[in-house]
Steps between C-alpha positions, in 0.01 A plus 500: 500500500786732416280741306243533779775563754654767278161661440426522872851630568455767232183627667674514839803683360289739294281575799802559721648742246167679479496547876859624503490729195141619546483593132473335160737506205480796262278475192801456269640221717163325509477524121847351458422217742173429321685473169763268648238280662306491173805384303584232757141380494512467121823298519374269774160456336645409161754267664224309681282492188785372282575224750153364424578448129699183440529236230459508123303747292170315538538480879584871525203588278274280712622672816432842346143396420455369854633831633244700302216266594596502868513880511168531317312245712674623815394859438141391433503304827654791689238741370225253590643476852539880505853476635618836367177675603538365853861615521400842364245536778760397756741752348237771532452408864877519554511840332231631734695375802817667371317829457360474852849435635638805321232709665593358840167320539607137532647233721846503342609157621186304412427689180860481387508125549165446325567730206856384430420131547209540258702681234812284527305171498257597225760573231497233223881478500489338845308181415665471158848532649414258782379239250814540290724455803306193613519333158848597385679661796521823298460764772598807295139616435443526875835675539369756253182530707725551803636817343157625397343431839801640683472831317127511568559417867725806529211724408245312711725507807507879488119492518423201723821446694573149626172367366641491148786272606269250670351416159815299425356210702184431295699549179749235612226260614288534185780477245683233698184288508451534124864408442474190716177394329656544155809308614278213618331488157828527307576123480156427354515789253852414389417131460226595256698776323275777628759732656599668173147626436483657846838667444391643166184652648673616818773672303249681282314624808827627646575675171159672518596638840768703319233660280319614816815616681614709204142622444505381139168314514230444759458124539242340727765249600318343794235361265774300328611315815278195429714451189761339724255217566358494148842447339571152644131405463498584127835324455362191674188495282709550185688181577 
């Protein structure tokens, strides 16, 4: 669970820096960091996606078709389950709590814990990265999330204080649980050649995070999360 440990540590360190510095980075620094994170996300996403394409031309073409089908069916399932809509409502709730805290009308400890835990756990990169680490041991996506959450924790700590740092615990528990579950399924998936399809979809979802970070395209990424389950299912049925 290297990635989950790093992610939790990033929140703690970012929160501590926020308490010490009591201010955020300048706008130019934030823009530069966003660009760097975006580029790293593209590299990691494409690396994970490419790892899912193996074999001869026919096998690669088949995997590409499965990728498209998994994303399409996954998005339909996500919209039916209203995953993105639910997260949007939770994000609106978090925004209201942040505004209350800025006005001094809030319980900083409790609200900070609730808001930060909600935002850090709800991001699609968390479950995708946890699944990738559980299946392949590739923890770099969660290391990337560590940087993103750490920077966010700096800002939240200046608003909520210690409450922002406490959110590291639910992040570690949630992502660690997903990683362990994926690791338990890995022998079965690998025995039936289903890991590659999960990697291809997971990498594409990570790549889409870069589009959001760099504000190039608004993607309702949470609705695509069921694609991680659809990919091995479609591969299984294709056999």
